[in-house]
Each structure stands twice: as structure tokens, then as C-alpha cells.
C-alpha positions in Angstrom: -14.8 7.0 -1.5 -12.0 9.4 -0.9 -8.5 8.6 -1.9 -5.7 8.7 0.7 -2.0 7.9 0.8 -1.1 4.4 2.1 1.0 6.1 4.7 -2.1 7.8 6.1 -4.1 4.6 6.4 -4.9 3.2 9.9 -4.1 -0.3 11.1 -6.8 -2.8 10.4 -8.2 -1.1 7.3 -8.9 -3.0 4.1 -7.9 -1.0 1.1 -7.5 -1.1 -2.7 -4.6 0.4 -4.6 -6.1 2.8 -7.1 -3.0 4.7 -8.5 0.6 5.6 -8.0 2.3 9.0 -7.7 5.5 7.7 -9.2 7.2 6.5 -12.3 7.3 3.2 -14.2 10.2 1.9 -12.0 8.2 1.9 -8.8 5.1 0.5 -10.6 7.2 -2.4 -12.0 8.7 -3.0 -8.5 5.2 -3.1 -6.9 4.0 -5.5 -9.6 7.0 -7.7 -8.9 6.0 -7.7 -5.2 2.5 -8.8 -6.2 0.9 -5.4 -5.7 -0.4 -4.1 -9.1 -3.0 -1.3 -9.2 -6.3 -2.8 -8.2 -4.8 -5.0 -5.5 -6.8 -5.4 -2.3 -4.7 -5.1 0.9 -5.1 -5.0 4.7 -2.9 -2.9 7.0 -1.6 -5.3 9.6 0.8 -2.9 11.4 1.3 0.8 11.1 3.3 2.6 13.7 5.0 6.0 13.7 8.3 4.5 12.7 9.3 1.5 10.6 7.6 0.0 7.6 3.9 -0.5 7.2 3.2 -4.2 7.2 0.4 -5.2 4.9 -1.2 -8.4 3.7 -2.1 -9.2 0.2 -3.6 -12.6 -0.3 -1.6 -15.0 1.9 1.6 -12.8 1.8 2.8 -10.2 4.3 5.0 -7.4 3.0 6.7 -4.4 4.6 6.3 -1.1 2.7 8.7 1.7 3.6 7.5 5.3 4.2 8.9 6.7 1.0 7.0 4.1 -1.1 3.9 4.4 1.1 3.7 8.1 0.4 3.4 7.4 -3.3 0.7 4.7 -3.2 -2.9 6.0 -3.4 -5.6 3.8 -1.9 -9.4 3.8 -1.1 -11.2 1.8 1.6 -13.1 -1.2 0.5 
């Protein structure tokens, strides 16, 4: 499985967060949002502009482009 940035993932894909290209602040922020490393997510909406809408469990979250460029995922 090849790693890609969350920002490169296509709508409808099921993914797993494998690592972050950032510091502890962003990691703690993601954990607070319910997205620790190892989380399985699905891309609900990904257009050219605006946040990427994902689902994790029963929750839906919007991830901005800056953050999505630092989240490394693989397809599951």
C-alpha cells in the first residue's frame, strides 16, 4: 500500500491515518477531534475548494487544506 496525503485522496475512499508530517500541537489537536494515528476514515466530500469532509465512526468532520497536506494515509 502506498502512502498519500489526505489532500490527494479521492471522494468515497476508505483510509487509515498512518502518520503526520507535523509537530505535537497538530497531533494533539487531531487526537482531540477523535483522529489519532491509526484512525479509519472515509472521504465524504472532496472538491477543489473548501474543507475535505470525512467520517470517522458516526462523526463527520471538516479538515482544512493545510491540515490535510500534513496527514499521511493509506487505503484500507
